[in-house]
C-alpha positions, 0 to 999 in steps of 0.5 A: 500500500505504501508503495503507491504513496511513495510513487505518488511522492516520487512523481511530484517531489524529490526527497532524500532517503532520510526524508522519505524514511521520516514520512514513512515512519509517520504513516498509518494504514487502514483498509476500509470495506465498501460502505464502511465509514472513515468518518461519521458525522459528529466525530472529529476528523484528526487525519490527513488521508491519502487514498492508495486504492479505491473510491471514497466519498464525502457527504452530508445527510439533511434533516429529510434524510437526503444525501448531498455528496460533497466530493469523491476521491480515488487513487492518488487523491486526498480526502478529509474534513478540513473544517473539523481537522482545523477547528477540532469541532465535530464534523458535519460530514460522513466519509465512506468507501464507495468500493473497498479501499485502502488509505494512508493516514497521518495524524494532523500533528505529525503531518504538520511536523512533516510539512515544517521539517521537509519544505519540499513536502510542505510546498507540495501540500500547499499546492494541493490545498490551493488547487482544492480551494480553486476547484471548490470555487469553480464547483460553487460557480458551476452550481449557481450558473450552469444547467443540469446538462452543463454540470453533467457534461463538465463532470464527465469531462473533468472526472471521467475516471469516476463515471463508471465507478459511481452509482448514478444516484451518487453522481446526481447527488454531487451535481445537485440534481435528481437521479431521474433528471440525470437519467434524462440528461444521459439519454439526451446526451447519448442521442447527440 
C-alpha cells in the first residue's frame, strides 16, 4: 500500500532517503470495506488521508434524510474534513468507501511536523490545498450558473475516471440534481 504513496511522492517531489524514511515512519494504514465509514458525522476528523486504492466519498445527510455528496476521491487523491481537522469541532460530514479501499493516514500533528521539517513536502501540500480551494470555487460557480446538462457534461469531462465507478444516484447527488433528471440528461446526451 505504501508503495503507491511513495510513487505518488516520487512523481511530484524529490526527497532524500532520510526524508522519505521520516514520512514513512509517520504513516498509518487502514483498509476500509465498501460502505464502511472513515468518518461519521459528529466525530472529529484528526487525519490527513491519502487514498492508495479505491473510491471514497464525502457527504452530508439533511434533516429529510437526503444525501448531498460533497466530493469523491480515488487513487492518488486526498480526502478529509478540513473544517473539523482545523477547528477540532465535530464534523458535519460522513466519509465512506464507495468500493473497498485502502488509505494512508497521518495524524494532523505529525503531518504538520512533516510539512515544517521537509519544505519540499510542505510546498507540495500547499499546492494541493490551493488547487482544492480553486476547484471548490469553480464547483460553487458551476452550481449557481450552469444547467443540469452543463454540470453533467463538465463532470464527465473533468472526472471521467469516476463515471463508471459511481452509482448514478451518487453522481446526481454531487451535481445537485435528481437521479431521474440525470437519467434524462444521459439519454439526451447519448442521442447527440
